[in-house]
MOPAC internal coordinates of N, CA, C and O (Angstrom, degrees):
PM7 1SCF
backbone

  N    0.0000 0     0.00 0     0.00 0    0    0    0
  C    1.4465 1     0.00 0     0.00 0    1    0    0
  C    1.5228 1   108.19 1     0.00 0    2    1    0
  O    1.2310 1   119.51 1   -40.99 1    3    2    1
  N    1.3159 1   118.53 1   139.01 1    3    2    1
  C    1.4591 1   123.33 1  -178.05 1    5    3    2
  C    1.5202 1   112.39 1   -74.54 1    6    5    3
  O    1.2310 1   121.52 1   -12.84 1    7    6    5
  N    1.2891 1   114.70 1   167.16 1    7    6    5
  C    1.4567 1   121.48 1   179.26 1    9    7    6
  C    1.5280 1   109.87 1   -70.90 1   10    9    7
  O    1.2310 1   120.61 1   -33.01 1   11   10    9
  N    1.3284 1   116.44 1   146.99 1   11   10    9
  C    1.4627 1   121.12 1  -179.37 1   13   11   10
  C    1.5182 1   112.34 1  -100.87 1   14   13   11
  O    1.2310 1   119.84 1  -170.97 1   15   14   13
  N    1.3210 1   117.92 1     9.03 1   15   14   13
  C    1.4617 1   120.86 1  -179.95 1   17   15   14
  C    1.5230 1   110.23 1  -112.83 1   18   17   15
  O    1.2310 1   121.27 1   -19.78 1   19   18   17
  N    1.3249 1   115.18 1   160.22 1   19   18   17
  C    1.4568 1   120.00 1   176.37 1   21   19   18
  C    1.5201 1   109.28 1   -70.16 1   22   21   19
  O    1.2310 1   119.71 1   -33.94 1   23   22   21
  N    1.3238 1   118.16 1   146.06 1   23   22   21
  C    1.4636 1   119.71 1   178.92 1   25   23   22
  C    1.5250 1   111.40 1   -69.79 1   26   25   23
  O    1.2310 1   120.76 1   -32.03 1   27   26   25
  N    1.3123 1   116.15 1   147.97 1   27   26   25
  C    1.4585 1   121.61 1   175.27 1   29   27   26
  C    1.5291 1   106.93 1   -74.76 1   30   29   27
  O    1.2310 1   119.60 1   -55.50 1   31   30   29
  N    1.3416 1   118.37 1   124.50 1   31   30   29
  C    1.4692 1   120.05 1  -175.70 1   33   31   30
  C    1.5212 1   114.32 1   -55.24 1   34   33   31
  O    1.2310 1   120.08 1   148.92 1   35   34   33
  N    1.3267 1   117.46 1   -31.08 1   35   34   33
  C    1.4547 1   121.56 1  -177.99 1   37   35   34
  C    1.5328 1   112.31 1   -70.59 1   38   37   35
  O    1.2310 1   120.29 1   164.72 1   39   38   37
  N    1.3234 1   117.05 1   -15.28 1   39   38   37
  C    1.4606 1   121.03 1  -175.37 1   41   39   38
  C    1.5257 1   113.14 1  -105.04 1   42   41   39
  O    1.2310 1   119.58 1  -178.75 1   43   42   41
  N    1.3418 1   118.41 1     1.25 1   43   42   41
  C    1.4569 1   121.35 1  -179.46 1   45   43   42
  C    1.5207 1   109.40 1   -75.36 1   46   45   43
  O    1.2310 1   121.20 1   -50.85 1   47   46   45
  N    1.3106 1   115.31 1   129.15 1   47   46   45
  C    1.4669 1   121.60 1  -178.73 1   49   47   46
  C    1.5258 1   110.27 1   -81.52 1   50   49   47
  O    1.2310 1   120.04 1   -30.96 1   51   50   49
  N    1.3366 1   117.52 1   149.04 1   51   50   49
  C    1.4734 1   119.34 1   175.40 1   53   51   50
  C    1.5247 1   111.01 1   -64.18 1   54   53   51
  O    1.2310 1   120.99 1   -29.45 1   55   54   53
  N    1.3039 1   115.71 1   150.55 1   55   54   53
  C    1.4614 1   121.38 1   174.89 1   57   55   54
  C    1.5287 1   106.76 1   -69.96 1   58   57   55
  O    1.2310 1   119.64 1   -43.90 1   59   58   57
  N    1.3178 1   118.29 1   136.10 1   59   58   57
  C    1.4766 1   119.19 1   179.60 1   61   59   58
  C    1.5314 1   111.18 1   -52.40 1   62   61   59
  O    1.2310 1   121.49 1   -50.17 1   63   62   61
  N    1.3225 1   114.75 1   129.83 1   63   62   61
  C    1.4564 1   120.81 1  -178.57 1   65   63   62
  C    1.5116 1   113.63 1    96.09 1   66   65   63
  O    1.2310 1   120.02 1   170.95 1   67   66   65
  N    1.3470 1   117.57 1    -9.05 1   67   66   65
  C    1.4676 1   120.14 1  -179.54 1   69   67   66
  C    1.5220 1   112.23 1  -111.34 1   70   69   67
  O    1.2310 1   120.02 1  -166.50 1   71   70   69
  N    1.3128 1   117.57 1    13.50 1   71   70   69
  C    1.4590 1   120.47 1  -179.48 1   73   71   70
  C    1.5313 1   109.89 1   -55.07 1   74   73   71
  O    1.2310 1   120.46 1   -43.44 1   75   74   73
  N    1.3217 1   116.73 1   136.56 1   75   74   73
  C    1.4545 1   121.65 1   179.02 1   77   75   74
  C    1.5218 1   114.29 1    86.07 1   78   77   75
  O    1.2310 1   119.94 1  -169.97 1   79   78   77
  N    1.3325 1   117.71 1    10.03 1   79   78   77
  C    1.4650 1   120.87 1  -179.61 1   81   79   78
  C    1.5255 1   111.42 1   -59.26 1   82   81   79
  O    1.2310 1   120.18 1   153.39 1   83   82   81
  N    1.3332 1   117.26 1   -26.61 1   83   82   81
  C    1.4709 1   121.05 1  -176.70 1   85   83   82
  C    1.5212 1   112.91 1   -60.68 1   86   85   83
  O    1.2310 1   119.85 1   151.17 1   87   86   85
  N    1.3201 1   117.89 1   -28.83 1   87   86   85
  C    1.4652 1   121.07 1  -177.92 1   89   87   86
  C    1.5203 1   112.84 1   -65.80 1   90   89   87
  O    1.2310 1   119.90 1   162.35 1   91   90   89
  N    1.3274 1   117.79 1   -17.65 1   91   90   89
  C    1.4626 1   121.08 1  -177.28 1   93   91   90
  C    1.5297 1   113.26 1   -88.67 1   94   93   91
  O    1.2310 1   119.86 1   167.30 1   95   94   93
  N    1.3202 1   117.87 1   -12.70 1   95   94   93
  C    1.4623 1   120.94 1  -173.42 1   97   95   94
  C    1.5297 1   111.02 1  -118.06 1   98   97   95
  O    1.2310 1   120.10 1   -27.10 1   99   98   97
  N    1.3383 1   117.42 1   152.90 1   99   98   97
  C    1.4639 1   120.83 1   179.26 1  101   99   98
  C    1.5354 1   112.05 1   -62.17 1  102  101   99
  O    1.2310 1   121.37 1   -25.49 1  103  102  101
  N    1.3158 1   114.98 1   154.51 1  103  102  101
  C    1.4611 1   122.17 1  -177.93 1  105  103  102
  C    1.5253 1   112.27 1   -56.30 1  106  105  103
  O    1.2310 1   120.30 1   139.13 1  107  106  105
  N    1.3468 1   117.03 1   -40.87 1  107  106  105
  C    1.4562 1   120.17 1  -174.42 1  109  107  106
  C    1.5272 1   113.41 1   -66.05 1  110  109  107
  O    1.2310 1   119.77 1   165.87 1  111  110  109
  N    1.3267 1   118.04 1   -14.13 1  111  110  109
  C    1.4592 1   121.39 1   179.68 1  113  111  110
  C    1.5264 1   113.08 1   -92.00 1  114  113  111
  O    1.2310 1   120.13 1   178.22 1  115  114  113
  N    1.2988 1   117.36 1    -1.78 1  115  114  113
  C    1.4591 1   120.07 1  -174.39 1  117  115  114
  C    1.5215 1   111.42 1  -106.58 1  118  117  115
  O    1.2310 1   121.16 1   -34.56 1  119  118  117
  N    1.3155 1   115.38 1   145.44 1  119  118  117
  C    1.4564 1   120.69 1   170.50 1  121  119  118
  C    1.5247 1   106.20 1   -73.72 1  122  121  119
  O    1.2310 1   120.29 1   -47.10 1  123  122  121
  N    1.3247 1   117.05 1   132.90 1  123  122  121
  C    1.4620 1   119.69 1  -173.54 1  125  123  122
  C    1.5243 1   111.89 1  -116.39 1  126  125  123
  O    1.2310 1   121.47 1   -23.93 1  127  126  125
  N    1.3193 1   114.79 1   156.07 1  127  126  125
  C    1.4576 1   121.15 1   174.86 1  129  127  126
  C    1.5236 1   111.17 1  -123.82 1  130  129  127
  O    1.2310 1   119.88 1   175.61 1  131  130  129
  N    1.3406 1   117.83 1    -4.39 1  131  130  129
  C    1.4624 1   120.48 1  -177.76 1  133  131  130
  C    1.5243 1   113.13 1   -89.39 1  134  133  131
  O    1.2310 1   119.32 1   174.39 1  135  134  133
  N    1.3209 1   118.91 1    -5.61 1  135  134  133
  C    1.4610 1   123.48 1   177.40 1  137  135  134
  C    1.5277 1   107.46 1  -122.87 1  138  137  135
  O    1.2310 1   119.74 1   -76.93 1  139  138  137
  N    1.3446 1   118.11 1   103.07 1  139  138  137
  C    1.4694 1   120.85 1  -174.48 1  141  139  138
  C    1.5315 1   114.08 1   -57.80 1  142  141  139
  O    1.2310 1   120.10 1   142.77 1  143  142  141
  N    1.3300 1   117.42 1   -37.23 1  143  142  141
  C    1.4598 1   120.05 1  -178.96 1  145  143  142
  C    1.5367 1   111.24 1   -67.40 1  146  145  143
  O    1.2310 1   120.83 1   133.62 1  147  146  145
  N    1.3231 1   116.02 1   -46.38 1  147  146  145
  C    1.4657 1   119.25 1   179.06 1  149  147  146
  C    1.5315 1   111.26 1   -68.59 1  150  149  147
  O    1.2310 1   120.54 1   142.25 1  151  150  149
  N    1.3194 1   116.57 1   -37.75 1  151  150  149
  C    1.4654 1   119.49 1   178.06 1  153  151  150
  C    1.5245 1   110.87 1   -60.77 1  154  153  151
  O    1.2310 1   120.26 1   137.43 1  155  154  153
  N    1.3271 1   117.12 1   -42.57 1  155  154  153
  C    1.4701 1   120.36 1   178.96 1  157  155  154
  C    1.5224 1   110.85 1   -65.92 1  158  157  155
  O    1.2310 1   120.23 1   139.38 1  159  158  157
  N    1.3370 1   117.16 1   -40.62 1  159  158  157
  C    1.4736 1   121.33 1   176.56 1  161  159  158
  C    1.5227 1   110.22 1   -58.57 1  162  161  159
  O    1.2310 1   120.55 1   135.15 1  163  162  161
  N    1.3267 1   116.55 1   -44.85 1  163  162  161
  C    1.4569 1   120.64 1  -179.26 1  165  163  162
  C    1.5255 1   111.76 1   -66.84 1  166  165  163
  O    1.2310 1   120.33 1   142.42 1  167  166  165
  N    1.3235 1   116.98 1   -37.58 1  167  166  165
  C    1.4651 1   120.15 1   178.53 1  169  167  166
  C    1.5224 1   111.74 1   -68.76 1  170  169  167
  O    1.2310 1   120.16 1   148.98 1  171  170  169
  N    1.3210 1   117.30 1   -31.02 1  171  170  169
  C    1.4649 1   121.44 1  -178.82 1  173  171  170
  C    1.5267 1   113.10 1   -82.80 1  174  173  171
  O    1.2310 1   120.06 1   168.88 1  175  174  173
  N    1.3294 1   117.49 1   -11.12 1  175  174  173
  C    1.4646 1   121.54 1  -178.82 1  177  175  174
  C    1.5220 1   110.58 1   -90.97 1  178  177  175
  O    1.2310 1   121.20 1   -23.81 1  179  178  177
  N    1.3345 1   115.31 1   156.19 1  179  178  177
  C    1.4558 1   121.05 1   176.18 1  181  179  178
  C    1.5214 1   108.83 1   -96.11 1  182  181  179
  O    1.2310 1   119.99 1   -72.49 1  183  182  181
  N    1.3099 1   117.63 1   107.51 1  183  182  181
  C    1.4583 1   123.69 1  -177.86 1  185  183  182
  C    1.5094 1   109.36 1  -100.31 1  186  185  183
  O    1.2310 1   120.69 1   -44.37 1  187  186  185
  N    1.3255 1   116.29 1   135.63 1  187  186  185
  C    1.4530 1   119.35 1   175.13 1  189  187  186
  C    1.5151 1   109.85 1  -138.91 1  190  189  187
  O    1.2310 1   121.51 1   -30.42 1  191  190  189
  N    1.3143 1   114.71 1   149.58 1  191  190  189
  C    1.4560 1   122.68 1  -177.94 1  193  191  190
  C    1.5256 1   109.15 1   -68.41 1  194  193  191
  O    1.2310 1   120.36 1   -51.81 1  195  194  193
  N    1.3333 1   116.91 1   128.19 1  195  194  193
  C    1.4635 1   122.10 1  -179.58 1  197  195  194
  C    1.5287 1   109.49 1   -91.72 1  198  197  195
  O    1.2310 1   121.28 1  -108.10 1  199  198  197
  N    1.3121 1   115.16 1    71.90 1  199  198  197
  C    1.4592 1   120.89 1  -179.75 1  201  199  198
  C    1.5138 1   113.58 1   -74.27 1  202  201  199
  O    1.2310 1   119.71 1   164.82 1  203  202  201
  N    1.3272 1   118.16 1   -15.18 1  203  202  201
  C    1.4595 1   121.20 1   177.95 1  205  203  202
  C    1.5227 1   110.81 1   -68.52 1  206  205  203
  O    1.2310 1   120.50 1   131.02 1  207  206  205
  N    1.3328 1   116.64 1   -48.98 1  207  206  205
  C    1.4535 1   121.44 1  -178.02 1  209  207  206
  C    1.5238 1   112.74 1   -90.25 1  210  209  207
  O    1.2310 1   120.47 1   154.34 1  211  210  209
  N    1.3258 1   116.70 1   -25.66 1  211  210  209
  C    1.4659 1   121.47 1  -176.54 1  213  211  210
  C    1.5277 1   110.35 1  -133.97 1  214  213  211
  O    1.2310 1   119.88 1  -104.62 1  215  214  213
  N    1.3300 1   117.83 1    75.38 1  215  214  213
  C    1.4712 1   119.35 1  -178.75 1  217  215  214
  C    1.5279 1   113.22 1   -71.18 1  218  217  215
  O    1.2310 1   120.18 1   164.19 1  219  218  217
  N    1.3268 1   117.25 1   -15.81 1  219  218  217
  C    1.4662 1   121.74 1   178.72 1  221  219  218
  C    1.5216 1   108.76 1  -124.90 1  222  221  219
  O    1.2310 1   120.08 1   -17.23 1  223  222  221
  N    1.3339 1   117.46 1   162.77 1  223  222  221
  C    1.4676 1   119.02 1   177.95 1  225  223  222
  C    1.5261 1   111.23 1   -56.79 1  226  225  223
  O    1.2310 1   120.88 1   -34.57 1  227  226  225
  N    1.3155 1   115.93 1   145.43 1  227  226  225
  C    1.4571 1   121.88 1  -179.24 1  229  227  226
  C    1.5276 1   109.33 1   -87.63 1  230  229  227
  O    1.2310 1   120.68 1   -53.46 1  231  230  229
  N    1.3219 1   116.30 1   126.54 1  231  230  229
  C    1.4585 1   120.09 1   177.17 1  233  231  230
  C    1.5280 1   109.17 1   -67.40 1  234  233  231
  O    1.2310 1   119.64 1   -34.73 1  235  234  233
  N    1.3219 1   118.29 1   145.27 1  235  234  233
  C    1.4688 1   120.72 1  -176.18 1  237  235  234
  C    1.5241 1   114.67 1   -53.12 1  238  237  235
  O    1.2310 1   119.38 1   137.28 1  239  238  237
  N    1.3387 1   118.78 1   -42.72 1  239  238  237
  C    1.4606 1   119.59 1  -178.43 1  241  239  238
  C    1.5242 1   112.59 1   -76.75 1  242  241  239
  O    1.2310 1   119.90 1   170.71 1  243  242  241
  N    1.3282 1   117.81 1    -9.29 1  243  242  241
  C    1.4597 1   121.06 1   178.13 1  245  243  242
  C    1.5270 1   112.50 1   -88.80 1  246  245  243
  O    1.2310 1   119.69 1  -176.91 1  247  246  245
  N    1.3232 1   118.20 1     3.09 1  247  246  245
  C    1.4633 1   119.30 1   179.36 1  249  247  246
  C    1.5258 1   111.56 1   -66.56 1  250  249  247
  O    1.2310 1   119.50 1   165.23 1  251  250  249
  N    1.3212 1   118.55 1   -14.77 1  251  250  249
  C    1.4651 1   120.56 1   177.03 1  253  251  250
  C    1.5225 1   110.25 1   -61.30 1  254  253  251
  O    1.2310 1   120.28 1   144.55 1  255  254  253
  N    1.3276 1   117.06 1   -35.45 1  255  254  253
  C    1.4649 1   120.96 1   177.21 1  257  255  254
  C    1.5310 1   109.94 1   -63.73 1  258  257  255
  O    1.2310 1   120.50 1   134.61 1  259  258  257
  N    1.3158 1   116.66 1   -45.39 1  259  258  257
  C    1.4524 1   121.01 1   179.69 1  261  259  258
  C    1.5280 1   110.73 1   -64.71 1  262  261  259
  O    1.2310 1   120.17 1   139.09 1  263  262  261
  N    1.3163 1   117.27 1   -40.91 1  263  262  261
  C    1.4603 1   120.52 1   179.25 1  265  263  262
  C    1.5232 1   111.37 1   -63.78 1  266  265  263
  O    1.2310 1   120.16 1   143.49 1  267  266  265
  N    1.3284 1   117.29 1   -36.51 1  267  266  265
  C    1.4644 1   120.89 1  -179.08 1  269  267  266
  C    1.5242 1   111.17 1   -66.15 1  270  269  267
  O    1.2310 1   119.51 1   132.57 1  271  270  269
  N    1.3381 1   118.54 1   -47.43 1  271  270  269
  C    1.4584 1   117.47 1  -177.98 1  273  271  270
  C    1.5195 1   111.68 1   -77.75 1  274  273  271
  O    1.2310 1   120.06 1   154.49 1  275  274  273
  N    1.3315 1   117.48 1   -25.51 1  275  274  273
  C    1.4624 1   120.56 1   173.69 1  277  275  274
  C    1.5344 1   109.62 1   -61.88 1  278  277  275
  O    1.2310 1   120.56 1   133.32 1  279  278  277
  N    1.3205 1   116.53 1   -46.68 1  279  278  277
  C    1.4606 1   121.87 1   179.28 1  281  279  278
  C    1.5232 1   111.20 1   -65.58 1  282  281  279
  O    1.2310 1   120.33 1   131.86 1  283  282  281
  N    1.3197 1   116.97 1   -48.14 1  283  282  281
  C    1.4551 1   120.92 1  -177.64 1  285  283  282
  C    1.5278 1   111.70 1   -63.12 1  286  285  283
  O    1.2310 1   120.20 1   133.80 1  287  286  285
  N    1.3217 1   117.22 1   -46.20 1  287  286  285
  C    1.4607 1   120.89 1  -179.58 1  289  287  286
  C    1.5221 1   111.37 1   -64.89 1  290  289  287
  O    1.2310 1   120.42 1   136.82 1  291  290  289
  N    1.3190 1   116.80 1   -43.18 1  291  290  289
  C    1.4611 1   119.99 1  -178.99 1  293  291  290
  C    1.5235 1   110.90 1   -65.71 1  294  293  291
  O    1.2310 1   119.79 1   138.61 1  295  294  293
  N    1.3184 1   118.00 1   -41.39 1  295  294  293
  C    1.4626 1   120.23 1   179.01 1  297  295  294
  C    1.5190 1   111.25 1   -68.63 1  298  297  295
  O    1.2310 1   120.42 1   137.53 1  299  298  297
  N    1.3161 1   116.81 1   -42.47 1  299  298  297
  C    1.4494 1   120.28 1  -177.47 1  301  299  298
  C    1.5257 1   111.44 1   -64.67 1  302  301  299
  O    1.2310 1   120.46 1   134.02 1  303  302  301
  N    1.3423 1   116.72 1   -45.98 1  303  302  301
  C    1.4645 1   119.53 1  -175.95 1  305  303  302
  C    1.5221 1   113.01 1   -78.38 1  306  305  303
  O    1.2310 1   119.96 1   166.04 1  307  306  305
  N    1.3255 1   117.69 1   -13.96 1  307  306  305
  C    1.4612 1   119.52 1  -176.99 1  309  307  306
  C    1.5291 1   112.66 1  -113.24 1  310  309  307
  O    1.2310 1   119.74 1   137.01 1  311  310  309
  N    1.3066 1   118.10 1   -42.99 1  311  310  309
  C    1.4577 1   120.04 1  -173.28 1  313  311  310
  C    1.5240 1   113.65 1   -94.78 1  314  313  311
  O    1.2310 1   120.25 1   145.31 1  315  314  313
  N    1.3218 1   117.12 1   -34.69 1  315  314  313
  C    1.4533 1   119.50 1  -177.03 1  317  315  314
  C    1.5258 1   109.90 1   -87.49 1  318  317  315
  O    1.2310 1   120.60 1   122.60 1  319  318  317
  N    1.3208 1   116.45 1   -57.40 1  319  318  317
  C    1.4555 1   122.03 1   175.52 1  321  319  318
  C    1.5156 1   107.51 1  -127.40 1  322  321  319
  O    1.2310 1   120.12 1   -63.42 1  323  322  321
  N    1.3136 1   117.38 1   116.58 1  323  322  321
  C    1.4542 1   120.45 1   179.76 1  325  323  322
  C    1.5242 1   108.43 1   -78.08 1  326  325  323
  O    1.2310 1   120.99 1   -73.68 1  327  326  325
  N    1.3205 1   115.70 1   106.32 1  327  326  325
  C    1.4572 1   121.37 1  -176.54 1  329  327  326
  C    1.5243 1   107.92 1  -100.37 1  330  329  327
  O    1.2310 1   120.36 1   -79.85 1  331  330  329
  N    1.3230 1   116.91 1   100.15 1  331  330  329
  C    1.4659 1   118.19 1   178.86 1  333  331  330
  C    1.5212 1   110.05 1   -65.34 1  334  333  331
  O    1.2310 1   118.81 1   -33.18 1  335  334  333
  N    1.2869 1   119.87 1   146.82 1  335  334  333
  C    1.4493 1   127.57 1    -3.83 1  337  335  334
  C    1.5304 1   112.68 1   -95.83 1  338  337  335
  O    1.2310 1   119.61 1  -169.16 1  339  338  337
  N    1.3103 1   118.34 1    10.84 1  339  338  337
  C    1.4580 1   120.27 1  -174.02 1  341  339  338
  C    1.5209 1   111.74 1   -91.46 1  342  341  339
  O    1.2310 1   120.97 1   -51.89 1  343  342  341
  N    1.3052 1   115.74 1   128.11 1  343  342  341
  C    1.4649 1   122.79 1   175.39 1  345  343  342
  C    1.5177 1   109.02 1  -117.37 1  346  345  343
  O    1.2310 1   121.32 1  -129.87 1  347  346  345
  N    1.3008 1   115.07 1    50.13 1  347  346  345
  C    1.4551 1   120.51 1  -179.22 1  349  347  346
  C    1.5149 1   111.06 1   108.66 1  350  349  347
  O    1.2310 1   121.30 1     2.38 1  351  350  349
  N    1.3158 1   115.11 1  -177.62 1  351  350  349
  C    1.4568 1   122.20 1  -178.65 1  353  351  350
  C    1.5234 1   108.36 1  -136.36 1  354  353  351
  O    1.2310 1   120.68 1   -50.88 1  355  354  353
  N    1.3233 1   116.31 1   129.12 1  355  354  353
  C    1.4619 1   121.04 1   175.70 1  357  355  354
  C    1.5187 1   109.53 1   -89.25 1  358  357  355
  O    1.2310 1   120.93 1   -32.94 1  359  358  357
  N    1.3187 1   115.82 1   147.06 1  359  358  357
  C    1.4575 1   122.30 1   179.73 1  361  359  358
  C    1.5165 1   109.42 1  -123.66 1  362  361  359
  O    1.2310 1   121.00 1   -39.04 1  363  362  361
  N    1.3136 1   115.70 1   140.96 1  363  362  361
  C    1.4578 1   122.31 1   172.16 1  365  363  362
  C    1.5233 1   107.43 1  -142.51 1  366  365  363
  O    1.2310 1   120.52 1   -11.93 1  367  366  365
  N    1.3133 1   116.60 1   168.07 1  367  366  365
  C    1.4599 1   121.38 1   179.52 1  369  367  366
  C    1.5204 1   110.85 1  -130.02 1  370  369  367
  O    1.2310 1   122.24 1   -33.79 1  371  370  369
  N    1.3299 1   113.31 1   146.21 1  371  370  369
  C    1.4586 1   121.38 1   170.65 1  373  371  370
  C    1.5213 1   106.00 1  -134.73 1  374  373  371
  O    1.2310 1   120.75 1   -59.67 1  375  374  373
  N    1.3163 1   116.16 1   120.33 1  375  374  373
  C    1.4629 1   121.76 1   180.00 1  377  375  374
  C    1.5302 1   112.49 1    55.12 1  378  377  375
  O    1.2310 1   120.04 1  -148.27 1  379  378  377
  N    1.3244 1   117.52 1    31.73 1  379  378  377
  C    1.4617 1   121.42 1   178.63 1  381  379  378
  C    1.5190 1   114.16 1    88.91 1  382  381  379
  O    1.2310 1   119.61 1   170.60 1  383  382  381
  N    1.3153 1   118.35 1    -9.40 1  383  382  381
  C    1.4634 1   122.10 1   179.28 1  385  383  382
  C    1.5264 1   109.82 1   -90.06 1  386  385  383
  O    1.2310 1   120.44 1   -40.89 1  387  386  385
  N    1.3228 1   116.76 1   139.11 1  387  386  385
  C    1.4571 1   122.22 1  -176.53 1  389  387  386
  C    1.5186 1   110.58 1   -88.37 1  390  389  387
  O    1.2310 1   121.00 1   -49.81 1  391  390  389
  N    1.3238 1   115.69 1   130.19 1  391  390  389
  C    1.4641 1   123.19 1   175.27 1  393  391  390
  C    1.5206 1   107.15 1  -118.47 1  394  393  391
  O    1.2310 1   120.75 1   -39.94 1  395  394  393
  N    1.3290 1   116.18 1   140.06 1  395  394  393
  C    1.4579 1   120.13 1  -178.61 1  397  395  394
  C    1.5348 1   110.15 1  -126.28 1  398  397  395
  O    1.2310 1   121.66 1   -19.92 1  399  398  397
  N    1.3289 1   114.43 1   160.08 1  399  398  397
  C    1.4493 1   121.70 1   178.95 1  401  399  398
  C    1.5300 1   108.48 1  -150.62 1  402  401  399
  O    1.2310 1   119.71 1   -47.03 1  403  402  401
  N    1.3384 1   118.16 1   132.97 1  403  402  401
  C    1.4695 1   119.13 1   176.16 1  405  403  402
  C    1.5217 1   110.25 1   -67.80 1  406  405  403
  O    1.2310 1   120.88 1   -34.38 1  407  406  405
  N    1.3242 1   115.92 1   145.62 1  407  406  405
  C    1.4667 1   121.45 1   177.81 1  409  407  406
  C    1.5249 1   107.72 1   -97.81 1  410  409  407
  O    1.2310 1   120.16 1   -64.89 1  411  410  409
  N    1.3379 1   117.30 1   115.11 1  411  410  409
  C    1.4778 1   118.45 1  -178.62 1  413  411  410
  C    1.5126 1   112.32 1   -71.77 1  414  413  411
  O    1.2310 1   120.10 1   180.00 1  415  414  413

C-alpha cells in the first residue's frame, strides 16, 4: 500500500533525463539542503504544485513572469491589505514545475 502523506520536496528524485535541471534556475527557486534553517522551514510548509498558473514546466528565462506576480501578490496581500493569515506566497521549483506555499 502506498504512503498516505505528501512527499517531502527535498526527497523527490529528478525525472530521468532531467538531471542537473537546478543549474538553469535561480537559487531562491530551489529546495535546499545546505541551509538547515531554510530546509526546516521548507519541510514545515505545505507545498503544492501550481498547475493552474503553470500547467507545464517553466522555461528558465520565463522566471521573470513568476518573479513579477510573486512580488505583486506578496506586496498586495501584506503591505496594502493585510489578509490574514497569508503574508505572501513562497515559490519553489522541482524539475521545472512551480510549487507554492502560503506564508503564515
